[in-house]
N, C-alpha and C positions, 0 to 999 in steps of 0.2 A: 423768330423772338418771342419770349413770354411778355405780354403787356401786363397780365395779372390774372388773378381768380378771386370770384366772389360767389358764395352760396353754392359751391360745386360746378360753377359755370367758368370756363376758360376763354381768355381772349389772347389770340396769337397773331404775328403779322410778318410778312415777308415783303419789304419795300412797300407798293401800295397794295398789296394783297392782305385782307384782314378776315380772320376766321372767329367764329365763336363756337366753342365745343363742349359738349356735355357728356364726359366719359360715362356716367351712369347709365343713360339710355343709349350709347354708342351713336350720337348723333352730332352732327355738325352743319354749319351752314356759313357759306362765303358772302360776306357782305359786299354791297355795290361800292364801286371805285370812290374815294372821298372827292370831294368837291375842290379842295385845294391841290392842285398839281401844278406841274413844270409848266405845262402848256398855258396854262390860265394865270398862274401867280409866280412864275419863275422858280429858281432853286430854293428850296428851303430846308432848314433842319428841324425835325419835330421831337417834341416830348410828348408821349402818348400815355393815357391811363385808362383803366376799366373800373367802373364803379356800378353801384346799385342805388336807385332813387327809390326810397320807400314811400313817399308821397303818391308817386305815379306808378309804384310796383313795376318799374322799368329798368332794363340794363342799359348802360350807355358807355360808348367809347368816345374819349376826348382826345383830340389832337390840338397841341398847341404848337404853331407852325412859325418858325424865326425866318424871315427872309434872308437871303446872303447878303443882300444889300443892307447895310447897318442903318440907314435912314429910314427904313420902312418899318412901320410898327408891326408887331406880331399878329397873328390871326388865329382864331379859334374856331374850331368846327366840332360838333357832336354828333355821333350816331345814336339813334333811338331803336331798341330791339322792337318796342311797340309800334312805332311808326315805320320802320324798316328803311330808313333813308338818314343821309347825312344832311346837316344844316349849319350853315356859317352863322355863329352868334356875334352879338355885340359886346361879348364878355372882356374883351381886351380893355374896354373903357373903364373898368373897375382896378386896372394893374396902375398902381401909383409909382412904381419902381421898376428899374430896369433889372430884370431877373437873370439870376445864374444858378442853374439846377446843380447840386450837389449829388444827385442820385439819377444820373442820365439813365443809366441801364438797369436801374432797379424798378420793380413795379411799386406804384403808388399806393398808400394804404387806403381803403374804402372804409368810412365810418360816418355814421349819422348823415347819410346822404351826401357826402362830398368824397373827393379824392384828395389826398395829401401828398405834397412834396417837399423834400428838404431843399432849402434855397437860401442865397444870400443876394443882397443888393449889389450889382455889378459896379457900382460908383462907391461902395463901402463894403469890402471883404469882411469887416469886423461887424456887420449887421446881420447874422443869421436868423432865420425864422422858417417857420412851417408854412407854406403856401397853400391854402385850401381852395378847391374850386366846388362850389354849390352845384350838384346837378339838378336841383329843381329851380332855383331862381337864376342859374348861370351866372354867378358873380364870384370874382376872386376875393379872398380875404387873407390877412396875414396873422399868423398866431406866433407871438414872441416866444423865445426859448431863452434858457440861462447863457450868459456869455461864456465862450470859450469850449462849447461841447462839441461843435462841428470842428473835425479836424480832418482826417485822411478819407475816409468812407462811412457816410451817413446813409441811413435807410430809415424810412417811416414803416410802422408796423401797427398791429392791433394786438393786444394782450389782454385777456380778460375783459374785453369789451372796451378797453382803454387806449387812446393814441399812445403809442410809444416810438422811441428812437433808439436805434441801435448805432451807436457811435464807435466804429472800429477805428482806433489810431495805430494803424499797422503798417505805415509806410517802412519800407524796408531799411530805410535809412536812420529810422528811430532806434535809439538804444533801449528804450524802454517802452515797450509795446503793450496795449491793454485795449479793453472795450468796456465803455459806460453804457449802462441800459437805463433809460428814463422813461416814466410814465406820467401821463397827465390826468390826474385823478378826478378832476373836475373839468370837464371838456370846455375850452376857451378861457379857463381861468390861470394865468401866468404862476400865481403863487402855489399852484397846486402840482407842479412839476416836481417829481420825486425821483431821485436816483436809487434804483433797486440793487444793482449789482456793478462790481466793477470785475472784470476778468482779466488774468494775466494772458497775454498772447506771446509770450517769450519762448514758450516750450512747443508742444506738438499742436496746440490750437493755433488756427491762423485767424479764423473770424467766427463771430458769433452770427447764426442764421436766424435764430428765433427762440421763443420760450414755450416750454411744454406746461400743461395743467398741474403736472405733478411737481414744478419747481425745477425741474432740470432744464438744460439748454441744448437746442440743436446748435452743433457748431461744424465748421469746416476743419478737419484735422489732418495731419501728416500720417501717411500709413508708412510704418517701419521706417522711418526717416528718409523715404525715397522723395527725391526733391520734386519730381513732377507727378506724384502719386497722391492725390487727396481724396477724403472720404467723409461722408455725412455721419457724424456721430452723436451721441448723447453724451452731455457734461454734467456731473452732479457737483454744483458749487459747494456743498458741504464737505463731502468726501475728497473732491477735487479727482474723481475718476472718471476715465473716458471709455464709453461703450461704442464699439464700431458696428454699424449696420450693414457693412459690405456694399454700400452704395457709393462706387468711385466715379471720379471726373476729374475735369481740369479745374485749376484754381481760379475762383471767383466766378465760376458758371453754376453754381448751386443756388436754387431758391426754394424756400420751404413756406408753406402757409396752411391755415385751417382747411379742412375739406369736409364736405358734407354731401350725401346723395341727393339728388334733385330731378325734378320732372320738368323743369324749365325747358322749352322748345319742343315738348312732347308733341305740340300740335303743328309744329314746323317740318316741311319736307325735308328728308335727308339730303345733304347736298354732296355730290361727288363730282363737282365742277372742276375741271383741270385747269391749268393755267392758260390754256388757248381755248378759244371758242366758246367763253363765257356767254356772251349774250345770246349765241345762236343756240346753245344747249337750254338756256332757261326759256327762250320763246318756244323751243319744241315740248318742253315739259309743261 
């Protein structure tokens, strides 16, 4: 599963196995196992994010672990690339609401030294907000959003250096499907939320994935009206033309993001650790 990508560095995971990967220099490292595990904390379900802290020039993986036992509070642990280890934090003390994430399987947007999630209050579904986690002081904060914009599929993103929301209202039972795209022109200021576009999703476009610098959008589109064949495409909102890129896959499995070449992890040994014998191989190396 993709956790996220920042500055050309990717974070991936498979169960409790976490990897940082820099394709520019063909290097990856396997992270040590997290501290929050079944043996020590019981069964948990986790919301995971990956971001960059410019104050410490550090890349961090965040795990928000929710115990299956409802009475237990969530736990938060952070992996620091600089420190090379996981650490359980006291960040949960800054959570003032019971959180329900609207974007469980979507990468969280990394901006201004924080990661951002689309969320609602479990006790009030009509109270949507963006939940941010500051990677520096390790506290949660809530950013209010306009009422009614969270519907079926919401994803936080970054467009032109601004926090943005892709609100895909594309439930198959809807008669009128659309996607509204919002940006926060002044970070943290509620009144600066601005709707940029509304995209019709009743035709070949199923979902908006992101925005391009030229004003076009990257979308998930149906290929030749084949029910199970979807493709990453470019959509021009002015001409309403769709250009296919030939990148095909299953519905809802696509993710697009900005990419830049990077030398991050150049000083790290390349990690070819397999699933078995991790500790033995590291000790030998």
